[in-house]
C-alpha positions in Angstrom: 47.7 -11.2 13.5 46.1 -8.3 15.4 48.3 -7.5 18.4 46.8 -4.2 19.6 43.7 -2.1 19.1 42.5 1.2 20.5 39.5 3.4 19.9 38.4 6.8 21.3 35.3 8.8 20.7 33.3 6.0 19.0 29.7 5.6 20.2 29.8 4.8 23.9 33.6 4.8 24.1 34.1 8.4 25.1 37.5 7.8 26.5 40.3 5.8 25.0 39.9 2.0 25.1 43.0 -0.1 24.5 43.3 -3.8 24.0 46.7 -5.5 24.0 46.5 -9.1 22.6 50.1 -9.7 23.7 49.4 -9.4 27.4 49.4 -13.1 28.2 50.6 -15.2 31.1 52.6 -18.4 31.5 49.6 -20.6 32.4 50.3 -24.3 31.6 46.8 -25.1 30.5 44.6 -24.5 27.5 47.5 -23.1 25.5 45.4 -23.7 22.3 43.7 -20.4 23.2 46.9 -18.6 22.3 48.9 -18.4 19.1 52.7 -18.3 19.0 54.5 -15.8 16.7 58.2 -16.0 17.1 59.0 -15.7 20.8 55.7 -14.0 21.6 52.3 -15.4 22.4 49.1 -13.6 21.4 45.4 -14.2 22.3 43.9 -16.5 19.7 40.5 -17.0 21.2 38.9 -14.4 23.5 35.7 -14.4 25.3 34.3 -10.9 26.2 31.9 -10.4 29.1 30.1 -7.3 30.4 26.9 -5.9 31.6 24.1 -5.0 29.2 24.6 -1.8 27.2 28.3 -1.6 28.1 29.3 -1.8 24.5 30.2 -5.4 23.5 28.5 -5.0 20.1 30.0 -1.6 19.6 33.4 -3.1 20.4 33.0 -5.5 17.5 31.8 -2.8 15.2 34.8 -0.6 16.2 37.3 -3.3 15.5 35.8 -3.8 12.0 35.8 -0.1 11.2 39.1 -0.6 9.4 37.4 -2.6 6.6 35.6 0.6 5.5 39.0 2.2 5.0 39.7 -0.4 2.3 36.4 0.0 0.5 34.6 -2.9 2.2 31.2 -2.3 3.6 29.8 -4.8 6.1 26.1 -5.5 6.8 26.7 -4.2 10.3 28.0 -0.9 9.2 25.9 2.0 10.4 26.5 5.7 10.2 24.0 6.5 13.0 25.6 7.9 16.2 29.0 7.1 14.9 30.7 9.8 17.0 30.3 9.8 20.8 27.5 12.1 21.7 29.6 14.0 24.3 32.7 14.4 22.0 34.2 17.8 22.0 36.3 17.3 18.8 33.8 15.4 16.7 36.5 12.9 15.8 36.9 9.2 16.4 40.4 7.8 16.6 41.6 4.3 15.9 44.9 2.5 16.1 45.6 -1.1 15.0 48.9 -3.0 15.3 49.6 -6.2 13.4 52.4 -8.7 13.4 53.4 -10.6 10.2 56.5 -12.7 9.7 58.6 -10.7 12.2 57.3 -7.3 11.1 55.0 -4.9 13.0 52.6 -2.8 11.0 50.5 -0.1 12.6 47.6 1.8 11.1 46.2 4.9 12.9 43.5 7.2 11.7 40.8 9.6 12.8 37.3 10.1 11.3 34.2 12.2 11.5 32.1 9.4 10.1 32.6 5.9 8.7 33.5 7.3 5.3 34.7 10.7 6.4 38.4 10.4 7.2 40.4 13.3 8.6 43.9 11.8 9.0 45.7 8.5 8.6 49.2 7.0 9.1 50.8 3.7 8.4 54.1 2.7 10.0 56.2 -0.4 9.6 58.7 -1.6 12.3 58.5 1.9 13.9 59.2 3.9 10.7 56.5 6.0 9.1 55.5 4.8 5.6 53.1 7.7 5.0 51.2 10.3 7.0 48.4 12.2 5.4 46.2 15.0 6.7 43.0 14.8 4.5 41.8 18.3 5.7 45.0 20.1 4.7 46.1 17.7 2.0 49.6 17.6 3.6 51.4 14.3 2.8 54.5 12.9 4.4 55.4 10.1 1.9 59.2 9.5 2.3 58.6 6.0 3.6 56.7 4.8 0.6 59.9 3.5 -1.0 59.9 0.7 1.6 56.8 -0.7 0.0 57.6 0.1 -3.6 54.9 2.8 -3.9 57.0 5.9 -4.9 55.6 6.2 -8.4 51.9 6.6 -7.5 50.0 9.5 -9.1 48.2 11.2 -6.3 46.0 13.1 -8.7 43.9 9.9 -8.9 43.3 9.8 -5.1 39.5 10.5 -5.1 37.6 12.2 -2.4 36.6 9.8 0.4 39.2 7.2 -0.5 41.9 6.5 2.1 45.6 6.6 1.2 45.8 3.0 2.6 43.3 1.7 0.1 44.9 3.7 -2.8 48.3 2.4 -2.1 47.3 -1.2 -1.7 45.1 -1.2 -4.8 47.9 0.3 -7.0 51.0 -1.4 -5.8 52.1 -5.0 -6.5 51.3 -7.2 -3.4 54.8 -8.7 -3.4 56.2 -5.2 -3.0 53.9 -4.2 -0.2 55.4 -6.7 2.2 53.8 -6.6 5.7 51.5 -3.8 4.6 50.1 -6.2 2.0 49.7 -8.8 4.7 47.6 -6.3 6.7 45.5 -5.6 3.6 44.8 -9.4 3.1 44.1 -9.8 6.9 41.5 -7.0 6.8 39.8 -8.3 3.7 39.4 -11.7 5.4 38.0 -10.4 8.7 34.5 -11.8 9.4 31.7 -10.8 11.7 28.7 -12.8 12.8 26.0 -10.7 14.5 22.3 -10.7 15.1 21.8 -8.2 12.3 19.6 -10.7 10.4 18.6 -12.8 13.4 16.6 -15.8 12.2 15.3 -14.1 9.0 14.3 -17.1 6.9 15.2 -15.4 3.6 18.7 -14.9 4.9 18.8 -18.6 6.0 17.7 -19.6 2.5 20.5 -17.5 1.0 23.1 -19.3 3.2 21.6 -22.7 2.3 21.8 -21.7 -1.4 25.5 -21.0 -1.0 26.1 -24.4 0.6 24.2 -26.2 -2.3 26.0 -24.1 -5.0 29.4 -25.0 -3.4 28.5 -28.7 -3.3 29.0 -28.7 0.5 25.8 -30.3 1.7 27.6 -33.5 3.0 30.1 -31.3 4.8 27.3 -29.3 6.4 25.7 -32.5 7.5 29.0 -33.7 9.1 29.4 -30.3 10.7 26.0 -30.5 12.3 26.6 -34.1 13.4 29.8 -32.9 15.2 27.7 -30.7 17.4 25.0 -33.3 18.2 22.4 -32.4 15.5 21.8 -35.9 14.2 19.9 -35.1 11.0 20.5 -36.2 7.5 20.3 -33.6 4.7 19.4 -34.1 1.0 18.7 -31.7 -1.9 15.4 -32.1 -3.8 14.1 -30.1 -6.7 11.1 -27.9 -6.0 8.1 -27.8 -8.4 9.6 -24.7 -9.9 12.9 -26.5 -10.6 15.0 -24.9 -7.8 17.3 -27.0 -5.6 16.0 -27.0 -2.0 17.7 -28.5 1.1 15.6 -30.8 3.2 15.9 -32.8 6.5 15.6 -36.3 5.2 12.7 -38.1 6.8 9.8 -40.3 5.5 8.3 -37.0 4.4 11.2 -34.6 3.8 11.1 -31.4 5.8 12.4 -28.1 4.3 15.6 -27.0 6.1 15.3 -23.2 5.8 11.7 -23.0 7.0 12.1 -25.5 9.9 15.6 -25.4 11.3 16.0 -24.2 14.9 17.7 -21.0 16.0 20.7 -23.0 17.3 21.0 -24.8 13.9 20.9 -21.4 12.2 23.7 -20.2 14.4 25.7 -23.3 13.4 24.8 -22.7 9.7 26.2 -19.2 9.9 29.4 -20.4 11.5 29.7 -23.1 8.8 29.1 -20.6 6.1 32.0 -18.5 7.5 34.3 -21.4 7.6 33.3 -22.5 4.1 33.9 -19.1 2.5 36.9 -17.7 4.4 40.1 -19.7 3.9 42.9 -17.3 4.8 43.9 -16.7 8.4 42.3 -13.6 9.9 39.9 -12.6 12.6 36.3 -13.5 13.4 34.0 -11.6 15.8 30.8 -13.4 17.0 28.4 -11.2 18.9 26.3 -13.2 21.5 27.7 -16.3 19.9 25.9 -18.8 22.1 22.6 -17.0 22.5 20.8 -20.1 21.1 23.2 -22.8 22.3 22.8 -25.3 25.1 25.7 -24.9 27.5 27.3 -28.2 26.3 27.1 -27.0 22.7 28.7 -23.7 23.6 31.7 -25.5 24.9 32.0 -27.6 21.8 31.8 -24.5 19.6 34.6 -22.9 21.6 36.8 -26.0 21.2 36.0 -25.8 17.4 37.0 -22.1 17.2 40.2 -22.8 19.0 41.0 -25.4 16.4 40.7 -23.0 13.4 44.3 -22.7 12.2 46.1 -19.4 13.0 42.7 -17.6 13.2 41.9 -15.1 15.9 38.4 -15.3 17.3 36.6 -12.9 19.6 33.2 -14.0 21.1 30.9 -11.8 23.1 28.9 -13.7 25.7 26.8 -13.6 28.8 27.2 -17.4 29.4 29.2 -17.6 32.7 29.5 -21.4 32.3 32.3 -20.6 29.9 34.1 -18.2 32.3 36.2 -21.1 33.4 39.6 -22.7 33.2 37.9 -25.9 31.8 38.3 -24.7 28.2 39.7 -21.2 28.5 42.3 -19.4 30.7 42.3 -16.1 32.7 44.3 -14.1 30.1 41.8 -15.0 27.4 38.7 -14.1 29.4 37.9 -10.3 29.2 35.6 -8.0 31.1 34.4 -4.9 29.3 33.2 -2.1 31.5 32.8 1.7 31.2 36.4 2.1 32.2 37.8 -0.2 29.5 38.6 -3.8 28.8 40.8 -6.1 31.0 41.5 -9.8 31.3 40.5 -11.7 34.3 44.2 -12.2 34.9 44.7 -8.5 35.2 41.5 -7.7 37.0 42.5 -9.1 40.4 45.5 -9.2 42.6 44.8 -12.9 43.3 47.2 -15.3 41.7 44.8 -17.4 39.6 45.4 -21.1 39.2 43.9 -23.8 37.1 41.9 -25.1 40.1 40.2 -21.8 40.8 36.4 -21.5 40.1 36.5 -18.4 37.9 32.7 -18.3 37.3 32.2 -18.2 41.1 34.8 -15.5 41.5 33.3 -13.5 38.6 29.8 -13.7 40.1 31.1 -12.7 43.5 32.6 -9.5 42.0 36.3 -10.5 42.2 37.0 -8.9 38.9 34.9 -5.7 39.3 37.8 -3.6 40.3 
């Protein structure tokens, strides 16, 4: 469970942006937007709003930067303009805090580029596990005994590889404890963006995965859940390939003819089909092709995903409401940082308040 994130010096985030997922209130409604861990409650489903060009997409990319430190390269990864153009240090700093089974793990690091790391540190329950300066090769490793990693041969730490990746790849997972849980969490993080838009070749690839997994009937039921009342069937093409069709008197090829909204649902289904362990999903402009009723249904679905955190960037103010969400899970991103609606006003917000009206009136602009 991600409980805290900060970034500084990345793209348009010149100053430090912090996001505390544990800053929740005692509202008595829509508690399914939170997740309980011990005595604490964390944001499970977050909607992020903000003006155009304020950095909603960059926020998602920043949160997913940690995956590069473990050798995972996402389709959205981009080295261009990685460091803020006005940065004096040329460094980007990140901090992540996670909570697993009563233990807090923090991972902090600084970089000059996505794969050019300068410094990194992992701490567990407040005690440093390791601290490594890549520039000077100075290592503080006295805490590695806590995760069974005292016998590692650092001669095999190659240039460009993080200590975090080297430790996790060369230590038994059962010995890593909460650090291993962080590694699994990061590996299962997912992002859905407009990087491919409605590219029909990409749609065909996703459909191929569904057919190969034998999940066509599940996809059909998934689409029915969201009001797309179509029947699906696989037919062989003249070349012998399996092709998915909308079943009508004359079958209609799915990949070439499905709507943008159906493609968005297909991408969400593909994520749910391929990722099974609890982790974090970021969806950029998640409802750009949805009717407002469908957007609400998708949010309800995302809240149902077991023990999975979801962050959605949106401009749809219909969802800025207590109907399906709550003020401590609705966030406004601005040039000064990110804050929840609950913290953006001195007004005591109640379930009966029209949050959309207040938002449009500038109540949360302070």
